[in-house]
N, C-alpha and C positions, 0 to 999 in steps of 0.2 A: 505493498501499500504506498502511497505517496501521500504527501503534507504539503499544505499551502497554507500559509500564514499571509492575510490582507494588511497589509500594512499602507493601505493607500489614504486619501481624502486630504482633505485640509485643516480637521482638525477647529474649524471655528467656533466652535462655543468653546475653549481656550485661549482665544485672544483675549491678552498679548502675547500668553505662555507660547503660544503655536505659530506666530508670526512670521519668527526662522529657523523652525526646529518640526519636526514630523514628531507628534503627539504619540507615537510608539517609542520614542527614545529622549524621553521626559523619565524622570526616576518613579516608580515606588518604592519607596522606604531606599535600599540600598541597591539596585539592581534596574537595569532598564525595563519599560512597562513591555518592552517585546520578549524579554525573559519567560514571563509567564506565560504567555500561548505558547512559544516554545516549548516550556516545559511540558506542556499537554501532551502535546506530540512525542518528546519524548518517553514519557510518562506510557504508551501506547506502542513505544517499539519501533517508532516511525523514524528512518533514518535518512532517507529521499526528500529534502524539505526544500523548497520553492517560495522565495518571499519578493511579495510583490509590494511594490512603494512609487511614489510620488517623484519620477525624475528628478527634481532638486536634490532627494535624499537618500538617492538610492546609493550614492557611495559611502554614503555615513553606515550603512547596513551593513556595507562588504567592508569596510573598517572595522568594525564592531565584532561580524561572527566571520569573516572570511568566506573560507570553501566548507569550513567546518571541523576538518582533520582533526583540529586540536581536542572536539569531544568526541571522534571515530562516525561524525555523519559528513554526509553531501550537500551542501547548500546551494542553491542557486537563486538566481534574483531575474525578476523582469521587471518593468517600467509598466506604470498604467498613466497617461497621458491625463487623463482626468477622469472623475468617479462615472462608472459607467453599472452601478451596481453588483452587488455581491456577487451574483452568477455570470459578472463576466471575470472571475476567475480561472472559469473551467473552459473559455476562448483563449486568453492569454495563456493558458497553462495547458493546453492542448499537447502540445508538443511533451512536455514534460511527462504530465500523466499519463501518456502511450497509453497501454493497454491495462493498466491496473487500474485498484480500486482508488481512491483519494478521498481523504480529510481536511474539510476548510475549517480554517480557525481562524476567527477575528482578530488583528493585532492588539486588540484592546481592552481584551476581557481576561479576566481573572478567576480562575477557578481554584476551590481549595476544599478537601474535605477527605474525611479516612478512606472512601469507597471512589474513587476517582478513579483509579488505577484500575481497577475492576471491571467497572461500568465502562471502560475506554474499551479493554481489552474486547468484554463483549459485542459493543458496537463493531470493533474491526475484521472479529471471526466473522461476521455475516456475509456471505459470497456475491447476494445478490440483493437490490433493494435500494431504500435510504435507511438511515436511522439519526432523528431529528431529536432535540431534549424536551423537556419541560419543567421549568423551574416556577415555583409560587411565589407570587408578588403581589402588592397589594395594590400597583396602579399597573392593569394588565393595558390600559390603551393606549400607553406609550410603547408597547411592545408588539412585535407579533403572536399572537394566540393560538393555541392551539386546542382543541377539543377532543376529547376521546370519550372510549366505552369503558364499561368496567372494568373490560379486559386489556384496558390501554388500546386501544383500536383505534386509531386516526377516525374523527367523525368529519371535523371542519379547520382550516387556516387559515384566518385574517390576520391581516398587516394594519396594525393599531384601530383595533375597529372600535365605534361611539359605544356600542353595546357589546361586551366582552362576553361571549358563551363561557369562559371558563378564566381563572387567576393563574391557569399557566401560559408561563411567557417561554419564547423558545430564543434560548442561548445561542450565542454566536460561536457553535461548531455544530459542523454538520458530516456523516459519515456516508458517501456513496458509491455505488460501481459502477464501472466506466460509463456507461451510457448517459451518466450525467452530460458529459463533454457535448451529445450532441441533443439534449435535450436543452442545455440552454443555448447553443445556438438557434433556436426554435422559437423561441419566447419574445414574444414581441413587448418593444420597451412599454414600461408604465406611463403613467400620466406626467410623471418627474422625468421621463427620457432614461428610468433606469432600466436592468436586466435583474428582477426582482427574484431574491432568492425564495419568496413565498411561491411564487409560482413555477419555480422547478419543484421547489415541495409538493404545489399540489398535483402536479402534472405525476407524482410516485404514487401520490394519493389518488387519483383518476384511476392508475395501473392496478392499484391494490398491493402496493409494493412500499407502503412506508411506514417505517415504525417510530415508537415513541418511549424511551425509556425516562423515565421519571425522576428527576434529583431530589432525593428524601431531604428531612431535616436534618439534618449537620452538614450540608455541603452550602459553600459558601461563589456564590455567584457576584460580582464586585463591579458595579458599575465605575469607569473612568473617565468618562465623558465631560464632566463637568471639574469646576476647580475643587469642588466642597468634596468629588466623587474620587479625586485625586486623592486627596487629601486622607480622606475614610480609607482608602484602600492600603495607604500608607501606614497609617494609624493601625491597621490590622495586620501588618505583618510583621510590622516591630513589634507589636502585644505577643503574637504567636511566638516567637523566635526568639524572647526575650523569656518567655514566661515555659516554653518546652524544650529549646536547647538547639532544634536542630533549624534548619533555615527552608523555608517556604521557596521555589521555583529554582531550586540552584542549580542549573542546568548540569553544570562540571558533576557534581554529586550525583545526579541521575545518570546521567553517560559514563557514570562508574557503577553505579549498583547493576544497571542494564550489562556490564558487560563490551560495553563500545572502548573504553579505553579502561589500562591497567593503572595500579597503583604508583607505579612510576611517574606515567603522566598525569594524575590527579597532582603528588604531588611537586611535579612541576609546574603546574598550572596555577596551583598556590602559591609556589614561591616565587613565581611571577607577581605576585599583589601581596606580597606576606606584611608589609608596611600598613596593609588593613585588616578588618576588625573577617572579612568577607576571605581575602586570602588565608589569615589564620584557621579559619573555619577548614576550609579545605587542606590544610595540611595537617587537620587533628584527626583528618578522617583518614589521611593517609596513614599516619602513624598507627593511630587507634588500632586498624583493623588486623 
């Protein structure tokens, strides 16, 4: 399975912070925001990853992450000249995806929870169809909303409905089989001129191939689209790390625990940042094993 991180958009809701830098390069406590969606792909043992970004910032991502070899993955990059909707990722990434399945995650999504890895691997294991997720929120009208029956079969998906049929929002994390590329190509742009991901999901629903997995209590899905959201997400990460002693979305640690890199490489990465608490954490992991 291939993985795509969509890190485009202008981040206008965060102006003036994002007038000169991509939103996904802003810090969430002690690491760049893009580390958080990247960590989700690593937890799912996805090692071929495409980052789609604004042309003004693509080189900054390359400088930050390189070709991925330091953490045992293959990192590629693609420019999105203008925001054309989330499903545009499959058109831009067609050559990268090839004949494989694909997981798309939005570059500003932060997930944290004890069952996250199990949920991801279950979705990844499905050979056909699509898997989306439902997260209970108090303000469903601000999101795509999924309605489902008692057996978690999807009945409908609506984008920011005035009268939501459930309180389950659809987070920016999606698993698809290879047919998503052709589906995306045939989606008609919405009134906003965008190729909507909801239209893709509705096509899978029409085919009877759409699955929904519910994030239960204890799972966190954090909004980072506003200054308040950024602050709260950073405070959340800081609290968890200080109280529990392990790091949230530490891509080097995940790569090591997944066997993508060995202990010597983990120690090397830690020594490269040994003047920071982050680097000392990596060193302690390597020396403590």
